C-alpha positions in Angstrom: 123.0 148.1 75.3 121.8 148.3 78.8 123.8 146.5 81.4 122.0 144.4 84.0 123.3 142.3 86.8 122.8 138.6 87.1 120.7 139.2 90.2 118.4 141.7 88.3 118.2 139.3 85.4 116.9 136.5 87.7 114.3 138.8 89.2 113.1 140.2 85.9 113.8 137.5 83.3 110.2 137.4 81.8 110.2 141.2 81.4 113.6 141.3 79.9 112.7 138.5 77.4 109.6 140.4 76.4 111.4 143.6 76.0 114.0 141.9 73.8 111.5 139.9 71.8 108.8 142.5 71.2 110.7 145.8 71.8 114.0 145.0 70.1 116.0 145.9 73.2 119.4 144.4 74.0 120.8 143.8 77.4 124.3 142.8 78.6 124.2 140.6 81.7 127.1 141.3 84.1 128.5 139.7 87.3 130.8 141.8 89.5 131.0 144.3 86.6 132.2 141.7 84.1 130.2 141.1 80.9 128.9 137.5 80.8 126.2 137.2 78.2 123.6 139.1 76.2 119.9 139.0 75.9 119.0 140.1 72.3 116.1 139.7 69.9 116.1 136.4 68.0 116.3 138.4 64.7 119.8 139.7 65.8 121.0 136.2 66.3 119.5 135.0 63.0 121.2 137.8 61.2 124.5 137.1 62.9 124.3 133.4 61.9 123.6 134.4 58.3 126.6 136.8 58.2 128.8 134.1 59.7 127.7 131.6 57.0 128.4 134.1 54.3 131.9 134.8 55.7 132.6 131.1 56.0 131.5 130.6 52.5 133.6 133.4 51.1 136.6 132.1 53.1 136.0 128.6 51.6 135.7 130.0 48.1 138.9 132.0 48.5 140.8 128.9 49.7 139.5 126.8 46.8 140.5 129.6 44.3 144.0 129.8 45.9 144.5 126.1 45.5 143.2 126.2 42.0 145.5 129.0 40.9 148.6 128.1 42.9 151.3 126.0 41.4 151.3 122.5 42.9 153.9 119.9 43.2 153.7 116.2 43.5 154.2 114.5 46.9 157.2 112.7 45.4 158.8 116.0 44.5 158.2 117.4 48.0 159.6 114.3 49.7 162.7 114.4 47.4 163.3 118.0 48.2 163.0 117.3 52.0 165.1 114.2 51.8 162.3 112.1 53.2 
C-alpha cells in the first residue's frame, strides 16, 4: 500500500477516492510517519466484514459445541463445593 500524509490526503482526497474506488488502489494515511487510517476500495471492506462474520459464527458454533459436549454440574453442586 502506498503511504500518503494527512496533508497530501486533504489536497488530493477526490483523486485518492477515485483511485481506490475505480482502480482498486490502497493507501495508508500517515501523520508524522505514524499510520492512522487507510483508504481502500469498498469491496475490500465488504470482504473483511464477511470474513469477520464467518469467524464470529465459527467461534459461536465452537462455543455451543463445547457447552453441549462438556459435563455440566448444577448450580447447587457448585455452591456446595465452594461452601457458598
